[in-house]
C-alpha positions in Angstrom: 20.1 197.8 241.1 16.8 196.1 239.6 15.7 194.7 243.0 16.6 197.5 244.9 18.2 198.3 248.2 15.5 195.9 250.1 16.6 192.7 248.6 20.5 193.5 249.2 20.1 194.5 252.9 17.9 191.3 253.5 20.7 189.1 251.9 23.4 191.3 254.2 21.2 190.9 257.3 21.0 187.0 256.7 24.6 186.9 255.9 25.8 188.9 259.2 23.4 187.0 261.4 24.6 183.5 260.0 28.2 184.4 260.8 27.2 185.8 264.3 25.2 182.5 264.9 28.4 180.5 263.4 30.7 182.3 265.9 28.1 181.4 268.9 27.8 177.8 268.1 31.9 177.6 267.6 32.3 179.2 271.0 29.9 176.9 272.7 31.3 173.9 271.2 34.9 174.9 272.6 33.2 175.6 276.1 31.1 172.6 276.8 32.3 169.5 278.6 29.3 167.5 277.1 30.4 165.3 274.1 26.9 165.4 272.7 26.4 169.1 273.0 29.9 169.4 271.5 28.6 167.2 268.6 25.5 168.9 268.0 27.4 172.5 268.3 30.1 171.2 265.7 27.2 170.3 263.3 25.5 173.4 263.8 28.5 175.7 263.1 29.1 173.8 260.0 25.5 174.3 258.8 25.6 178.2 259.6 29.3 178.4 257.8 27.9 176.8 254.6 24.6 179.0 254.8 26.8 182.2 255.5 28.7 181.5 252.3 25.9 181.0 250.1 24.4 184.4 251.5 27.7 185.7 250.5 27.5 184.6 246.9 23.9 186.0 247.1 25.1 189.5 248.0 27.8 189.2 245.2 25.1 188.1 242.8 22.7 190.8 243.6 25.4 193.4 242.5 25.0 192.7 239.0 22.6 194.8 237.1 21.0 192.4 235.3 20.3 190.0 238.1 17.3 187.8 238.2 16.2 186.6 241.5 15.4 183.0 239.9 19.4 182.9 239.6 19.2 182.3 243.3 17.0 179.0 243.4 19.3 176.4 242.3 22.0 177.8 244.5 19.6 177.8 247.3 18.5 174.1 246.9 22.3 173.0 246.6 22.8 174.7 250.0 19.9 173.0 251.5 21.1 169.5 249.8 24.4 170.1 252.1 22.8 171.9 255.1 19.6 169.7 256.0 21.1 166.4 256.0 23.5 168.0 258.7 20.5 169.6 260.5 18.9 166.3 260.5 21.9 164.6 262.0 22.1 167.1 264.8 18.7 166.3 265.6 19.3 162.6 265.8 22.2 163.1 267.8 20.5 165.6 270.1 17.7 163.3 270.7 19.9 160.2 271.0 21.4 161.9 274.1 23.5 160.4 276.0 24.5 158.1 273.1 26.1 159.5 270.0 26.2 156.4 268.0 24.2 156.8 264.5 23.6 153.8 262.2 25.2 155.0 259.1 22.4 153.0 257.0 19.5 154.5 258.8 21.0 158.1 258.4 21.6 157.4 254.6 17.8 156.4 254.3 17.0 159.7 256.0 19.3 161.9 253.8 17.8 160.1 250.7 14.1 160.7 251.8 15.5 164.5 252.4 17.1 164.9 249.1 13.8 163.5 247.4 11.7 166.2 249.3 14.2 168.8 248.0 14.3 167.4 244.3 10.1 167.6 244.2 10.2 171.1 245.6 13.1 172.1 243.1 11.0 170.4 240.1 7.8 172.1 241.3 9.8 175.4 241.8 11.2 175.4 238.3 8.1 174.1 236.8 9.6 171.0 235.6 6.5 169.4 237.2 3.3 170.9 238.1 3.8 173.2 241.0 1.3 171.1 243.2 3.2 167.8 242.5 6.2 169.2 243.8 4.6 170.4 246.9 2.8 167.4 247.6 5.7 165.1 246.8 8.2 167.1 248.9 5.4 167.0 251.8 5.2 163.4 251.4 8.5 162.7 251.7 9.0 165.1 254.5 6.3 163.0 256.4 8.1 159.7 255.7 11.4 161.5 257.3 9.4 162.5 260.3 7.6 159.2 260.8 10.2 156.9 259.9 13.3 158.7 260.5 12.3 160.3 263.9 9.4 158.4 265.9 10.7 155.0 264.9 14.6 155.8 264.8 14.7 157.8 267.7 12.3 156.2 270.0 14.0 152.9 269.3 17.4 154.2 270.1 18.4 152.1 267.2 21.0 154.4 266.0 24.6 153.1 265.7 27.5 154.2 263.5 29.1 151.0 263.8 27.8 148.0 262.1 
C-alpha cells in the first residue's frame, strides 16, 4: 500500500462516522413531531449517506497497489456537487422556520453559485487555471452565496416553493 495504513484508516474512520451520523439523523427524522426538523433531518440523512458511499469508493480505491491520491479529487468534487446544495437547502429550511416553503428559482441561483464555487476550486486544484485564481474565484462565489443567498433570502423570508 503506497500511502500506508494511515490513509486507509482515515478513510475507514470517516466512512464509519458518516454511517453513524446517517443512522442518527434517520432516527431523529422518524422520531420528531416537527415537520421542519424532519425535513432538515431527511436532507442531512441524504447528505451523510451520499458522503458515506463516496468514502466507501475511496476505501476500495486505496486498496490498489498503484493508487494515487490525485484519483480522489474528481470524485470528491462530484460528491460536493451533490451534497453541498443539499446542505445549503437544509440551512435555508432550518433558518426559514416555521415555513418550509422555498422559492425554486432563488434556490436554483444558490445552487449555480455553489457549483461555480466548486468549479473554480476544481480548476485551481487541477492546475487548469492558476491555483490562486481558483482560490479567489471560489471564495468570491462563496461570499455571493452568503451575502445574497442567506442575508437577503433568509432575512426577507422570500423563499417559497410555489410560484
